[in-house]
Each structure stands twice: as structure tokens, then as C-alpha cells.
C-alpha angles and dihedrals in degrees: 000000000000120000126225112273114257105210096205094046099037107034098094091049095049090044091054091047094049088051094052104111093231092051095040089054092070106017091047094207106116086148135150117270095260094053091049087050091054091047092051092045090055089052090053091049095045117115092218108027131069123188119219137181120219123216131196121194088347095307124112108241111152143039120212136188110198113188149160099262091195090060094044125092085249088076089075089066103051140028096277121199124209111272095013106166121218135202137198118184135193122181102209114196114057091228089064092057123090095018098103093254092123094066094055092041093050092047093048096045095044089050090049090051092052092047090050092056114034089188091063112097098183148010120234130204132175111195119175109273089233092058096089090160087068103031093060095051090051089055093047089049092060101271119131123213102232101173145331119258132204103224124180093259105029149358103261138197108228105222121191129188111190120210090240094057122085 
């Protein structure tokens, strides 16, 4: 499972990932190091979001934001339910993308979220509709695309994984 992000230890890595052109295209954060640090600090201080770093075979390879979607501004754009969990995912190194890792990771992390909060009935995600390389893995991991949303910063595919689905 992912570990909580350590700002001092992980800042340079997340900064490098956010500035990768493929990542920046959808995360829209190709920012200087100090601005990424401020962003990550806000995530740490948030009452409803927790940043994590995923590792595979001892190597850092993903950044996660796990959050209460019903407490997030996103809840204004869909029919939120109390205790909806939410997930954002970034596969960092280019060599980790396109290998099918996202499906297994999304399945494991969303199951972990549901296990962590027995009151949560589903996990929500809202990737950019143009990010086919992420929408498909969500679908293969048990999420269903229920609608598209016009959010302030993107057109998003609302993806939902219900607790009762595999």
C-alpha cells in the first residue's frame, strides 16, 4: 500500500514527476519546486485529503491523493453521498506507464479505501476525459464511467467504483 508522503524526502521526486510533459498535460502543475512544495503542504494540512507515495519493489513510482469526495469542492458537481472516498493517481516514471500497473494499483488502493471506512459505499475519481491512458485502467479496475462533468479546470469523466463491485 502507499505510504504517507514525506515532504522533505519526496518533494524533489514529485516536483520532477509534475514537470514531466505527459503528467503536466493532465495534472497541470508544471510548477517550480517551491510552488509544488506549497501545494503538497496544503494537501498535508487538508482536513479531507491525504497525499501518499506508492512504491514498487522498493522504488517510488506513484503519487496519490486519497480524499473524502463528499467534503471536497468536487461534491458540488455530482450527487455526492456521505463518506464517498476519492482518488487521484499519478504514475511517475515513464517506464511505469502503459504496463498495466494502474489497474492493479487502482483496484488495491480503492479496496483499501473502502476497508478503511466501512461507511463509504463507493470510491469516486474524475480523470480528464482526454486522459484515455487513465480512464481505461479505471474501468478495468472496477470503476464505471457514469457521466462527464464540466469542472472549473477540465472536462472530467466521473468514475465510480461501488463497494459491491469487484
